[in-house]
N, C-alpha and C positions, 0 to 999 in steps of 0.2 A: 836314723835308720828306718827302714820300711817295716810295716807290720808283719808279725810272724805268723804264717799259716800253721795250723795245728798238725798237718801231716808230715812235716819235716822235723827231724830231731833238732834239739837246741843246745847251745853252749852259752854259759854265762861266764864272762871274764871279769874278774874283780882285781883292780890294781889302782893304787892312789896316784900313780904317775901317768899323766896324760900321754906322754911319749910312748910308754909301754902299751897303753891301750891302743894307740894308733898302730903300733907294730903288730899286736895280736890281731887286730881287725884285718890287716893285710895278710898276715900269715894264715889265718883261718878262713880267708875268703875262698880257698881251694876246696874246703870241705862242703859236702852236700848237707849243710846244716844252717840254721839261723843262728847268728851270733849276736849277743847283747852284751854291751860294755857298761860297767858301772865302776865308780871310783871309791867305794867304801863298803865295809861289811854291813853297815846299816842298810845301804841301798840294795845290797845283794839279798838281804832278808825280805825287803819289801818286794823285790822282783819275784821271789819264790811264792809270795802270796798271789801273784798275778797269773803265773803259769808254771808248768813243770819243765825242768831242765834235766837233760840226761847227764850232762857233764858240767862241772864248775871248775874253771881254772882260777885259782885263788892265791893272791899274793899273801905271804906270811906277815911281812912287816908293814903294817899300815897304822896310822894314828887312829885313836879311838878303839874300835872293835877290831883287833888284829885277826889274821887269817885263822889261827888255831881256835880262837874264841868263836869266830863266825862258823867254822866247821863244826864245833861242838853243838851249836844251836841248830845247824842244818841237820845234823845226824839225829836229832830228836824227832824229826818229821817222819811220817810213814813213808816208806820207799824213798829214802834220800838218794840224791844223784851221786854219781862217782865224782870224787874230788881229786884234782891235780894241784898240789901245792907248788908254789914258785917262791924262791927266795934268793936274794943277792948274797946272803951269808948263811953259813951253817948255823942253825939255831939249836940250842940245847934241847928244845922241845921237839926236835925233828922226829924223834921216835914216836911221838904221839900220832903223827901222820902215818908213818910206816907201820906202826902197830895195828892200825885199823885197816890196813890193806890199801891205803891210798898211795898215789904216786907223789914223788918229791923231786922237783927239778931245781937245780941250782943255776942262777943267772951268772954269767951268760950260759945259755944252753944251746944244744944242737937243734936248730929249728925243725929240721926234717924228722928227727926223733920225736919231738913234741907233737908235731902234726900227725905223725903216724900213730902215736899213742892215743891221742884224742879221737882219731878216726876209729881206732880199734874199740875204744870205750863206747863210742856211739853205735857201733855194730853189735856190741855184746848182747843186748836183749834179744836181737833177732837170732844170733847164733845159739843162744840158750834155748830157744823155742824149737829149733830144728831137731 
């Protein structure tokens, strides 16, 4: 991927399935945002040390550091990004995401709804300042 200029909003996509990452890359190419793809919670945390992301699309079921554990660590940061959880199954811990005001999409999902939701989250800071 090309280097991310700081003037565009950014989205971090975290999924351990490379096929899903490719699909997200294509899906989010319509957004006026830089999109970075990583395949683990650990890589997501390293990315957050490098730059600020406005939105993180985060798979729940990953080996090692799963999506909920990753989100808990992300939320400890000052001004954490918006998190959109993705899961192929209903997870009993789902309420952990919803209870924090985060979005939860079940795979398979409606691609248009997801893109619209991420686009809205990317615009949210600008909307709040008006």
